[in-house]
N, C-alpha and C positions, 0 to 999 in steps of 0.2 A: 546367745544364739547357739543351738545345737548343731551339731556336725552335720546331720542329716539335712537340716533346713538349708544349709549352704549349697546342697546338691539340687534342691528343688528349683526349676526355673520360675522366674517371677511371672506374674500374670500381667504381662504387657506385650505390645507389639510395636516393632519399628518397622517403618514403611519408607521407600524412596520414590520420588516423583522427579524424572529428568525432563528436562526442555529438549535437549539434544543429546546425541550419542556419538559426537564426532571426535575421535581420538586426535589428539594434537591441538585442538581447539578448545577455548574456555567452555567448561561443562557446567552448566547452572542447573540448580535443582532445589528440592527441599526434602529434608529428613524429617519425618513426623514420629514422635514416639506417644502411643496411646496407652494409658494405663488402666488395669482393673485391679489394682493394688496401691498400697502406699508404701513408698520407699524413697530413698536418697540417691540421686544420681551424681557421682563424682564429676563426670564430664562426659559430653557427646564428642565422638571424634570420627573422621572419616579415615579409612584404610584404603591407599591407592597400592595395587599390587600389579606389576607387569611380570609375567614369568614366561620361560620358554620351556617346551616339554618335547623330548625326543627319545627315540630307543636307540640303545648302543650295545654292541656285542663285547662282553669283557670276559676274561679268563678267571675262572673261580676254582677254588680247590674242592674237589668231590670227596665223598665219604671214605674212599680208599686212598686219599692222600694225593692223588693225581690231579692235573689241571684239565678242566674241560671248558669250552665256550658256552656262555649263557647270554641271553638277551635281557637287558635290564631296562626299566623306566627311569630317565633322567630329567629332573627339574632343576631349573636355574632361575634364580630370582634376578631379573634385570633391573627393576627399580622397586623401591618400596619407601612409602611416606605415610605417616600418620599426622593427620591435622585436626587439632581440637577445633570445634565449632560451638562450643558451649563452656559456660562456667558451672560450678555445681549448683544443684537446685533440689528441691523437694517436690515430688509429684504424688497427686491423691488419686483414689479410685474416681475413674471416670474422666480424668483430665487428659487433654491432648495437648502437646507442645511442638511447634514447628520450629526448624532450624534451617534457614535459606542458606546456601553455599554456592560458590563459584570456585571450580579447580580446573586444571589443565593436567591431563594424563599425557605423558610423552609418548611419542610414536617411536617404535623399535621395529627394526627389519629383523626377520629370524636369520639366524647363524646356522643352526643345525636342524631346527624343528619348527614347531608351531608356537606362536606368540598368543597369550592370554593375557586380557585386560580385566581387572575387576575392580569394583569400588564397593566397599562396605561401610555401612553406618553402625556405630556401636555405642550403645549407652553403657558406660563403665559403672558398675555397681559393686562396691566393696562387700566382700564375703559372700556374694550371690553370682550366679551365671549371668554374664553380659547378655543384653538384650540386642540382637544383631538383625541386619537385613543386608545381603549381599547380591549384587548384579554383576553379572558377567557382560562385558561389552564387546 
């Protein structure tokens, strides 16, 4: 496989349908992979991320060697989990595969800023860009 082919996205689409979007409760849904290409999927996984975002003033060194205050965006991962929901398989042109799932995303209270919950379905394809779909809850 040529180097440049590894950079070309696959002709496929990942979608997610959720029954409910309640944080802290079991979240049921279906991840669907629809292909317009032929390739091998190593596995399909769900990526659960809970992050906190806030702004903070920090002292930074300026061009003259002195210190000056600056505001920076800070991101902290509060929770992270990858859950495989399939084994490896081959998919062909025009084929659609569904992967039902049930996960619980833990509830966190913000300590400094704003909490963001995300759920991402990822079809892992060796040597090519993954096919993904992310939902912010």
